[in-house]
MARBAMI-171011 format. One line per 10 residues: their letters; for each residue x, y, z of N, C-alpha, C. Coordinates in nm, 3 decimals, padded with zeros to 5 digits, m for minus. Layout:
a	X/Y/Z/X/Y/Z/X/Y/Z | ...
//
This chain:
mikgrihsie	01.566/m01.326/m02.698/01.631/m01.263/m02.583/01.561/m01.131/m02.549 | 01.529/m01.113/m02.422/01.464/m00.990/m02.378/01.566/m00.876/m02.374 | 01.526/m00.764/m02.432/01.608/m00.643/m02.424/01.521/m00.525/m02.387 | 01.583/m00.424/m02.327/01.509/m00.304/m02.290/01.584/m00.180/m02.333 | 01.515/m00.068/m02.325/01.575/00.058/m02.366/01.593/00.148/m02.244 | 01.716/00.196/m02.227/01.754/00.275/m02.110/01.792/00.416/m02.154 | 01.736/00.515/m02.087/01.769/00.654/m02.116/01.905/00.692/m02.058 | 01.924/00.662/m01.928/02.049/00.699/m01.861/02.059/00.628/m01.727 | 02.178/00.634/m01.668/02.203/00.571/m01.538/02.275/00.672/m01.449 | 02.220/00.695/m01.330/02.281/00.785/m01.232/02.341/00.699/m01.122
smglvdgpgi	02.467/00.720/m01.091/02.538/00.626/m01.004/02.528/00.656/m00.855 | 02.497/00.779/m00.817/02.499/00.814/m00.674/02.373/00.891/m00.635 | 02.257/00.831/m00.658/02.131/00.895/m00.623/02.109/00.899/m00.473 | 02.065/01.014/m00.422/02.046/01.032/m00.278/01.902/01.064/m00.241 | 01.813/01.082/m00.338/01.676/01.124/m00.307/01.570/01.030/m00.363 | 01.611/00.916/m00.416/01.516/00.825/m00.480/01.508/00.691/m00.408 | 01.479/00.699/m00.278/01.473/00.579/m00.195/01.579/00.586/m00.087 | 01.582/00.485/00.000/01.677/00.486/00.112/01.821/00.467/00.069 | 01.914/00.533/00.140/02.056/00.513/00.117/02.105/00.568/m00.016 | 02.227/00.529/m00.050/02.286/00.565/m00.180/02.238/00.466/m00.284
rvvvffqgcs	02.191/00.518/m00.399/02.127/00.430/m00.497/02.178/00.455/m00.639 | 02.181/00.349/m00.715/02.193/00.362/m00.860/02.052/00.385/m00.913 | 02.033/00.491/m00.989/01.902/00.521/m01.046/01.908/00.495/m01.196 | 01.825/00.401/m01.242/01.822/00.364/m01.383/01.695/00.422/m01.445 | 01.713/00.507/m01.545/01.599/00.572/m01.609/01.560/00.493/m01.734 | 01.446/00.425/m01.726/01.394/00.352/m01.841/01.337/00.451/m01.943 | 01.345/00.412/m02.069/01.290/00.495/m02.176/01.142/00.463/m02.195 | 01.062/00.565/m02.223/00.922/00.545/m02.257/00.824/00.586/m02.150 | 00.730/00.672/m02.186/00.621/00.711/m02.096/00.506/00.765/m02.181 | 00.383/00.735/m02.141/00.267/00.777/m02.219/00.184/00.886/m02.152
lrckfchnpd	00.220/00.928/m02.031/00.134/01.018/m01.955/00.135/01.162/m02.005 | 00.249/01.212/m02.047/00.261/01.350/m02.095/00.217/01.452/m01.990 | 00.266/01.436/m01.869/00.231/01.528/m01.760/00.274/01.670/m01.795 | 00.191/01.766/m01.759/00.219/01.905/m01.792/00.349/01.954/m01.730 | 00.382/01.900/m01.611/00.500/01.948/m01.540/00.621/01.856/m01.556 | 00.616/01.762/m01.648/00.727/01.668/m01.666/00.856/01.742/m01.699 | 00.965/01.706/m01.629/01.094/01.770/m01.656/01.188/01.678/m01.733 | 01.134/01.562/m01.780/01.217/01.471/m01.859/01.146/01.429/m01.988 | 01.106/01.524/m02.074/01.036/01.486/m02.197/01.122/01.402/m02.291 | 01.252/01.406/m02.269/01.344/01.326/m02.351/01.332/01.177/m02.320
twncnggdey	01.258/01.141/m02.216/01.238/00.998/m02.184/01.108/00.943/m02.242 | 01.026/01.026/m02.305/00.895/00.982/m02.351/00.902/00.878/m02.463 | 00.987/00.900/m02.560/00.995/00.816/m02.679/01.038/00.673/m02.643 | 00.951/00.578/m02.671/00.979/00.438/m02.636/01.095/00.379/m02.716 | 01.130/00.442/m02.826/01.238/00.391/m02.911/01.371/00.463/m02.890 | 01.375/00.554/m02.793/01.498/00.628/m02.766/01.592/00.550/m02.676 | 01.700/00.615/m02.635/01.793/00.554/m02.540/01.879/00.445/m02.600 | 01.942/00.369/m02.512/02.033/00.261/m02.551/01.974/00.126/m02.512 | 02.005/00.025/m02.591/01.951/m00.109/m02.568/02.042/m00.190/m02.476 | 01.980/m00.259/m02.382/02.053/m00.345/m02.287/01.980/m00.478/m02.274
tpeelvkkie	02.056/m00.582/m02.241/01.995/m00.704/m02.189/01.986/m00.688/m02.038 | 01.900/m00.765/m01.970/01.894/m00.756/m01.824/02.030/m00.782/m01.760 | 02.103/m00.878/m01.814/02.233/m00.913/m01.757/02.333/m00.798/m01.770 | 02.333/m00.731/m01.884/02.424/m00.618/m01.905/02.394/m00.505/m01.807 | 02.266/m00.479/m01.787/02.227/m00.370/m01.697/02.262/m00.401/m01.552 | 02.230/m00.521/m01.508/02.256/m00.558/m01.369/02.406/m00.564/m01.341 | 02.486/m00.599/m01.441/02.631/m00.598/m01.424/02.680/m00.457/m01.392 | 02.621/m00.357/m01.456/02.657/m00.218/m01.426/02.613/m00.179/m01.286 | 02.493/m00.222/m01.249/02.439/m00.189/m01.117/02.525/m00.251/m01.007 | 02.570/m00.373/m01.030/02.647/m00.447/m00.929/02.777/m00.378/m00.888
rfkpyfkqsg	02.832/m00.298/m00.975/02.959/m00.231/m00.944/02.949/m00.145/m00.818 | 02.829/m00.106/m00.783/02.811/m00.012/m00.672/02.762/m00.079/m00.545 | 02.767/m00.212/m00.541/02.720/m00.284/m00.422/02.789/m00.241/m00.293 | 02.919/m00.208/m00.293/02.982/m00.162/m00.168/02.912/m00.039/m00.109 | 02.867/00.052/m00.195/02.795/00.171/m00.148/02.659/00.133/m00.092 | 02.594/00.035/m00.156/02.463/m00.009/m00.107/02.475/m00.061/00.035 | 02.574/m00.147/00.057/02.589/m00.212/00.187/02.620/m00.111/00.297 | 02.701/m00.011/00.265/02.738/00.089/00.366/02.623/00.181/00.402 | 02.535/00.208/00.306/02.432/00.311/00.327/02.290/00.257/00.337 | 02.273/00.126/00.316/02.137/00.071/00.313/02.064/00.107/00.184
ggvtisggdp	02.141/00.125/00.077/02.085/00.165/m00.051/02.054/00.048/m00.142 | 02.054/00.075/m00.272/02.021/m00.027/m00.370/01.999/00.035/m00.506 | 01.908/m00.022/m00.584/01.879/00.029/m00.717/01.736/00.083/m00.721 | 01.720/00.197/m00.787/01.587/00.252/m00.813/01.566/00.255/m00.964 | 01.460/00.189/m01.009/01.425/00.188/m01.150/01.322/00.298/m01.173 | 01.361/00.397/m01.253/01.276/00.513/m01.276/01.252/00.529/m01.426 | 01.218/00.650/m01.470/01.192/00.668/m01.611/01.177/00.814/m01.648 | 01.098/00.841/m01.753/00.998/00.757/m01.815/00.912/00.689/m01.711 | 00.852/00.580/m01.750/00.786/00.493/m01.653/00.828/00.350/m01.682 | 00.898/00.286/m01.586/00.950/00.151/m01.609/00.842/00.047/m01.635
lrqpefliev	00.718/00.076/m01.594/00.610/m00.021/m01.617/00.575/m00.033/m01.764 | 00.630/00.053/m01.848/00.607/00.043/m01.992/00.692/m00.068/m02.056 | 00.788/m00.122/m01.981/00.872/m00.233/m02.030/00.863/m00.347/m01.929 | 00.746/m00.408/m01.912/00.725/m00.503/m01.801/00.813/m00.627/m01.804 | 00.830/m00.689/m01.919/00.909/m00.813/m01.924/01.055/m00.786/m01.890 | 01.109/m00.681/m01.946/01.248/m00.643/m01.917/01.263/m00.604/m01.771 | 01.168/m00.528/m01.719/01.172/m00.485/m01.579/01.172/m00.605/m01.485 | 01.087/m00.702/m01.511/01.079/m00.821/m01.426/01.214/m00.892/m01.420 | 01.276/m00.910/m01.535/01.404/m00.981/m01.539/01.514/m00.904/m01.465 | 01.514/m00.771/m01.479/01.614/m00.689/m01.409/01.593/m00.698/m01.259
lklckekgih	01.470/m00.684/m01.214/01.440/m00.692/m01.071/01.475/m00.829/m01.014 | 01.442/m00.932/m01.089/01.469/m01.069/m01.045/01.619/m01.091/m01.026 | 01.698/m01.047/m01.122/01.844/m01.062/m01.112/01.900/m00.982/m00.994 | 01.846/m00.863/m00.973/01.893/m00.781/m00.860/01.864/m00.851/m00.727 | 01.746/m00.909/m00.714/01.710/m00.978/m00.589/01.800/m01.100/m00.569 | 01.831/m01.170/m00.677/01.921/m01.286/m00.667/02.058/m01.245/m00.616 | 02.097/m01.122/m00.644/02.228/m01.073/m00.603/02.223/m00.991/m00.474 | 02.108/m00.995/m00.407/02.095/m00.930/m00.277/02.087/m00.779/m00.282 | 02.039/m00.725/m00.391/02.029/m00.579/m00.408/01.887/m00.532/m00.377 | 01.874/m00.433/m00.290/01.743/m00.375/m00.258/01.685/m00.307/m00.383
tcvdtagygl	01.558/m00.338/m00.413/01.497/m00.288/m00.536/01.385/m00.189/m00.507 | 01.384/m00.083/m00.584/01.282/00.020/m00.572/01.236/00.057/m00.713 | 01.105/00.073/m00.731/01.050/00.114/m00.860/00.981/00.249/m00.843 | 01.024/00.346/m00.921/00.969/00.481/m00.919/00.872/00.494/m01.036 | 00.742/00.506/m01.007/00.642/00.497/m01.113/00.515/00.575/m01.080 | 00.445/00.614/m01.185/00.311/00.671/m01.169/00.206/00.562/m01.179 | 00.251/00.438/m01.200/00.157/00.325/m01.205/00.086/00.310/m01.337 | 00.143/00.367/m01.443/00.074/00.361/m01.572/00.153/00.274/m01.668 | 00.124/00.143/m01.663/00.203/00.049/m01.741/00.121/m00.042/m01.829 | 00.176/m00.160/m01.855/00.116/m00.255/m01.948/00.079/m00.387/m01.880
geydeilkyt	00.057/m00.382/m01.748/00.019/m00.504/m01.677/00.136/m00.580/m01.618 | 00.110/m00.707/m01.581/00.207/m00.794/m01.513/00.250/m00.735/m01.378 | 00.159/m00.661/m01.314/00.195/m00.589/m01.192/00.227/m00.682/m01.075 | 00.151/m00.789/m01.060/00.178/m00.881/m00.948/00.317/m00.942/m00.960 | 00.356/m00.977/m01.081/00.488/m01.036/m01.103/00.598/m00.932/m01.078 | 00.576/m00.810/m01.123/00.673/m00.703/m01.098/00.692/m00.680/m00.949 | 00.581/m00.673/m00.877/00.586/m00.642/m00.734/00.646/m00.756/m00.651 | 00.646/m00.875/m00.707/00.706/m00.990/m00.638/00.854/m00.968/m00.611 | 00.918/m00.889/m00.697/01.063/m00.865/m00.685/01.095/m00.720/m00.649 | 00.995/m00.648/m00.598/01.011/m00.506/m00.565/01.000/m00.485/m00.414
dlvlydvkhf	01.104/m00.428/m00.354/01.103/m00.402/m00.210/01.027/m00.275/m00.173 | 01.029/m00.177/m00.262/00.968/m00.048/m00.232/00.923/00.017/m00.363 | 00.807/00.084/m00.358/00.760/00.162/m00.473/00.755/00.309/m00.434 | 00.814/00.393/m00.517/00.794/00.537/m00.507/00.676/00.567/m00.599 | 00.558/00.584/m00.539/00.434/00.596/m00.616/00.401/00.743/m00.638 | 00.409/00.785/m00.762/00.386/00.924/m00.799/00.237/00.946/m00.823 | 00.171/01.008/m00.727/00.028/01.038/m00.740/00.014/01.169/m00.817 | m00.019/01.159/m00.944/m00.034/01.279/m01.026/m00.153/01.362/m00.979 | m00.261/01.293/m00.952/m00.382/01.353/m00.896/m00.466/01.238/m00.842 | m00.571/01.269/m00.768/m00.649/01.164/m00.703/m00.796/01.166/m00.745
tregykkvta	m00.834/01.256/m00.837/m00.969/01.257/m00.893/m00.960/01.236/m01.043 | m01.068/01.188/m01.103/m01.069/01.165/m01.247/m01.047/01.296/m01.324 | m01.118/01.398/m01.284/m01.107/01.526/m01.353/m00.966/01.584/m01.339 | m00.913/01.579/m01.217/m00.780/01.633/m01.194/m00.672/01.556/m01.268 | m00.685/01.423/m01.272/m00.585/01.340/m01.339/m00.580/01.372/m01.488 | m00.697/01.387/m01.547/m00.704/01.417/m01.691/m00.646/01.556/m01.720 | m00.661/01.647/m01.624/m00.610/01.783/m01.642/m00.457/01.787/m01.635 | m00.401/01.703/m01.547/m00.255/01.700/m01.528/m00.186/01.619/m01.637 | m00.248/01.509/m01.678/m00.188/01.419/m01.777/m00.272/01.418/m01.905 | m00.240/01.329/m01.994/m00.317/01.315/m02.117/m00.413/01.197/m02.111
leideslnfl	m00.418/01.127/m01.996/m00.491/01.001/m01.989/m00.586/00.994/m01.869 | m00.665/00.887/m01.865/m00.757/00.863/m01.754/m00.680/00.800/m01.637 | m00.741/00.804/m01.518/m00.674/00.759/m01.396/m00.677/00.606/m01.378 | m00.760/00.535/m01.457/m00.790/00.394/m01.429/m00.667/00.304/m01.417 | m00.572/00.316/m01.508/m00.458/00.224/m01.506/m00.372/00.245/m01.382 | m00.358/00.369/m01.340/m00.284/00.397/m01.217/m00.353/00.335/m01.097 | m00.486/00.336/m01.098/m00.562/00.273/m00.989/m00.547/00.121/m00.992 | m00.535/00.064/m01.112/m00.511/m00.081/m01.123/m00.379/m00.118/m01.056 | m00.277/m00.035/m01.078/m00.147/m00.062/m01.016/m00.155/m00.044/m00.865 | m00.227/00.057/m00.820/m00.245/00.078/m00.676/m00.313/m00.043/m00.613
eamqrnntkm	m00.414/m00.096/m00.678/m00.482/m00.216/m00.627/m00.385/m00.333/m00.618 | m00.298/m00.347/m00.717/m00.198/m00.455/m00.714/m00.103/m00.437/m00.597 | m00.062/m00.314/m00.569/00.026/m00.289/m00.454/m00.044/m00.325/m00.324 | m00.173/m00.294/m00.314/m00.247/m00.326/m00.192/m00.261/m00.478/m00.176 | m00.286/m00.548/m00.286/m00.295/m00.695/m00.283/m00.166/m00.759/m00.236 | m00.055/m00.701/m00.279/00.076/m00.759/m00.251/00.143/m00.702/m00.127 | 00.070/m00.616/m00.054/00.125/m00.552/00.067/00.259/m00.485/00.039 | 00.266/m00.415/m00.074/00.389/m00.349/m00.116/00.413/m00.222/m00.035 | 00.533/m00.208/00.017/00.569/m00.085/00.087/00.585/00.027/m00.015 | 00.537/00.145/00.023/00.547/00.256/m00.072/00.575/00.390/m00.005
wirhvvvpgl	00.640/00.475/m00.081/00.651/00.617/m00.050/00.566/00.689/m00.154 | 00.476/00.774/m00.110/00.392/00.848/m00.203/00.454/00.985/m00.229 | 00.456/01.022/m00.357/00.507/01.153/m00.398/00.400/01.229/m00.474 | 00.397/01.359/m00.453/00.298/01.443/m00.522/00.363/01.577/m00.554 | 00.361/01.616/m00.681/00.421/01.743/m00.722/00.320/01.855/m00.701 | 00.364/01.959/m00.631/00.277/02.073/m00.601/00.306/02.184/m00.702 | 00.207/02.211/m00.788/00.221/02.309/m00.896/00.125/02.426/m00.871 | 00.175/02.549/m00.871/00.087/02.664/m00.852/m00.029/02.666/m00.952 | m00.150/02.677/m00.900/m00.267/02.685/m00.986/m00.315/02.552/m01.040 | m00.246/02.444/m01.009/m00.283/02.312/m01.063/m00.302/02.208/m00.954
tdgeehikal	m00.205/02.196/m00.865/m00.215/02.096/m00.757/m00.176/02.159/m00.623 | m00.214/02.284/m00.603/m00.181/02.350/m00.477/m00.310/02.394/m00.406 | m00.294/02.467/m00.296/m00.409/02.515/m00.220/m00.441/02.423/m00.103 | m00.489/02.482/00.006/m00.515/02.404/00.128/m00.622/02.297/00.106 | m00.727/02.330/00.033/m00.833/02.231/00.011/m00.782/02.111/m00.067 | m00.698/02.138/m00.166/m00.639/02.028/m00.244/m00.553/01.939/m00.155 | m00.470/02.000/m00.071/m00.380/01.923/00.015/m00.459/01.843/00.118 | m00.566/01.901/00.172/m00.651/01.827/00.267/m00.715/01.706/00.199 | m00.764/01.726/00.078/m00.826/01.615/00.005/m00.724/01.507/m00.029 | m00.602/01.549/m00.061/m00.494/01.453/m00.086/m00.469/01.370/00.039
geyikniknv	m00.466/01.435/00.154/m00.444/01.364/00.280/m00.553/01.262/00.308 | m00.678/01.298/00.283/m00.789/01.205/00.304/m00.777/01.085/00.210 | m00.731/01.110/00.088/m00.711/01.003/m00.010/m00.602/00.908/00.038 | m00.492/00.962/00.086/m00.379/00.880/00.129/m00.414/00.798/00.253 | m00.500/00.850/00.339/m00.538/00.779/00.462/m00.599/00.643/00.434 | m00.655/00.626/00.316/m00.720/00.499/00.280/m00.626/00.400/00.213 | m00.499/00.436/00.201/m00.401/00.348/00.138/m00.312/00.287/00.246 | m00.295/00.155/00.243/m00.212/00.090/00.345/m00.068/00.078/00.298 | 00.019/00.053/00.395/00.163/00.032/00.371/00.235/00.156/00.318 | 00.182/00.274/00.349/00.250/00.399/00.311/00.349/00.435/00.421
ekvellpyhl	00.478/00.429/00.388/00.582/00.457/00.487/00.621/00.604/00.493 | 00.596/00.676/00.384/00.642/00.814/00.376/00.562/00.887/00.269 | 00.538/01.017/00.290/00.471/01.100/00.189/00.558/01.222/00.163 | 00.584/01.249/00.037/00.668/01.363/m00.001/00.591/01.457/m00.093 | 00.589/01.585/m00.059/00.538/01.688/m00.149/00.657/01.751/m00.218 | 00.658/01.745/m00.350/00.771/01.795/m00.428/00.734/01.928/m00.493 | 00.804/02.036/m00.458/00.771/02.166/m00.518/00.806/02.170/m00.667 | 00.713/02.216/m00.746/00.733/02.231/m00.891/00.852/02.324/m00.918 | 00.936/02.284/m01.016/01.052/02.367/m01.052/01.057/02.384/m01.204 | 01.150/02.466/m01.248/01.160/02.501/m01.390/01.284/02.441/m01.457
lgvnkyenlg	01.346/02.343/m01.392/01.475/02.292/m01.440/01.467/02.219/m01.574 | 01.349/02.170/m01.611/01.339/02.095/m01.736/01.286/02.173/m01.854 | 01.256/02.301/m01.833/01.193/02.381/m01.939/01.280/02.388/m02.065 | 01.411/02.402/m02.047/01.501/02.414/m02.164/01.501/02.288/m02.249 | 01.468/02.172/m02.189/01.463/02.048/m02.267/01.355/02.056/m02.375 | 01.243/02.118/m02.341/01.135/02.133/m02.438/01.181/02.220/m02.555 | 01.252/02.326/m02.525/01.305/02.414/m02.630/01.400/02.337/m02.721 | 01.488/02.257/m02.659/01.585/02.181/m02.737/01.519/02.075/m02.825 | 01.404/02.023/m02.779/01.332/01.921/m02.855/01.230/01.981/m02.951 | 01.219/02.114/m02.950/01.122/02.181/m03.037/00.979/02.157/m02.994
mkyrlegtpa	00.957/02.141/m02.864/00.824/02.112/m02.810/00.771/02.232/m02.731 | 00.639/02.247/m02.733/00.576/02.354/m02.656/00.566/02.313/m02.510 | 00.602/02.403/m02.420/00.590/02.377/m02.276/00.455/02.429/m02.229 | 00.369/02.338/m02.184/00.230/02.374/m02.157/00.208/02.453/m02.028 | 00.309/02.460/m01.943/00.296/02.540/m01.821/00.378/02.668/m01.829 | 00.399/02.714/m01.950/00.475/02.838/m01.969/00.411/02.952/m01.890 | 00.492/03.023/m01.813/00.441/03.132/m01.732/00.408/03.094/m01.590 | 00.404/02.963/m01.562/00.379/02.917/m01.425/00.508/02.928/m01.344 | 00.506/02.997/m01.231/00.629/03.013/m01.152/00.664/02.886/m01.075 | 00.788/02.875/m01.035/00.829/02.764/m00.949/00.751/02.773/m00.817
mdkdicnkyk	00.726/02.659/m00.756/00.652/02.656/m00.630/00.738/02.713/m00.517 | 00.682/02.804/m00.440/00.751/02.861/m00.325/00.776/02.752/m00.222 | 00.901/02.731/m00.185/00.935/02.620/m00.096/00.880/02.640/00.045 | 00.871/02.764/00.091/00.814/02.790/00.224/00.665/02.754/00.228 | 00.594/02.789/00.122/00.452/02.754/00.114/00.437/02.602/00.106 | 00.524/02.538/00.029/00.520/02.392/00.017/00.544/02.326/00.152 | 00.634/02.382/00.232/00.659/02.327/00.366/00.536/02.340/00.455 | 00.461/02.450/00.440/00.337/02.466/00.516/00.234/02.362/00.473 | 00.231/02.333/00.343/00.143/02.228/00.293/00.181/02.092/00.352 | 00.310/02.069/00.367/00.356/01.943/00.427/00.306/01.929/00.570
ellnevig	00.311/02.037/00.646/00.261/02.035/00.783/00.111/02.006/00.785 | 00.038/02.070/00.695/m00.107/02.049/00.685/m00.137/01.904/00.647 | m00.062/01.852/00.551/m00.083/01.714/00.507/m00.059/01.616/00.620 | 00.047/01.637/00.697/00.077/01.549/00.811/m00.033/01.554/00.916 | m00.093/01.672/00.936/m00.203/01.685/01.031/m00.324/01.602/00.986 | m00.352/01.605/00.857/m00.467/01.532/00.803/m00.445/01.381/00.811 | m00.325/01.339/00.772/m00.295/01.195/00.771/m00.286/01.140/00.912 | m00.231/01.221/01.003/m00.222/01.180/01.144/m00.100/01.096/01.175
//
């Protein structure tokens, strides 16, 4: 029997896809992003164990909200692509029950991407960086696997919203934003692009876990400056 590990479930998500959504946070991630605000989701053996049926039964309770708002379920993490077999079964059951499915991911998983995307209505694609050097600086890994997932999305004509976290001194500046725009222009089926200002809300989690926070001393991103970057990005993308 397939089982998966779940960190937590949020019942009334308003920012992770269209409408009101149940957001399911899968356990496990290998990227170790410097600005990650959920280090408690990294451990693949953490969280609670569910069967696909048990999880979808919980999700189904909120179908009335989905229908009223055009919402559904968003599978987030961690990175849900780290549990591909479990993810496929959950998505498949949701589609059978008429639930809109969204996967929130950086694209760094263990394969089976075409099968996953077969049951995915929308991907929230987290672009950590768009160059090899930049990706390695932001995360602990190379960019290749994320590009493999991007290629799978292009093959499957998957609709996506692109997200990019703007961090002072790391992923900010006009030249960086212009280059990001040029990168996005070459990706098809992008319905929306979001620049997310870096915040400090997860710093205390590192302290509680006894972990060093690698961006210590980096200030939160100024929201007014981030809004100017959004205008610049829209100009580049057209």
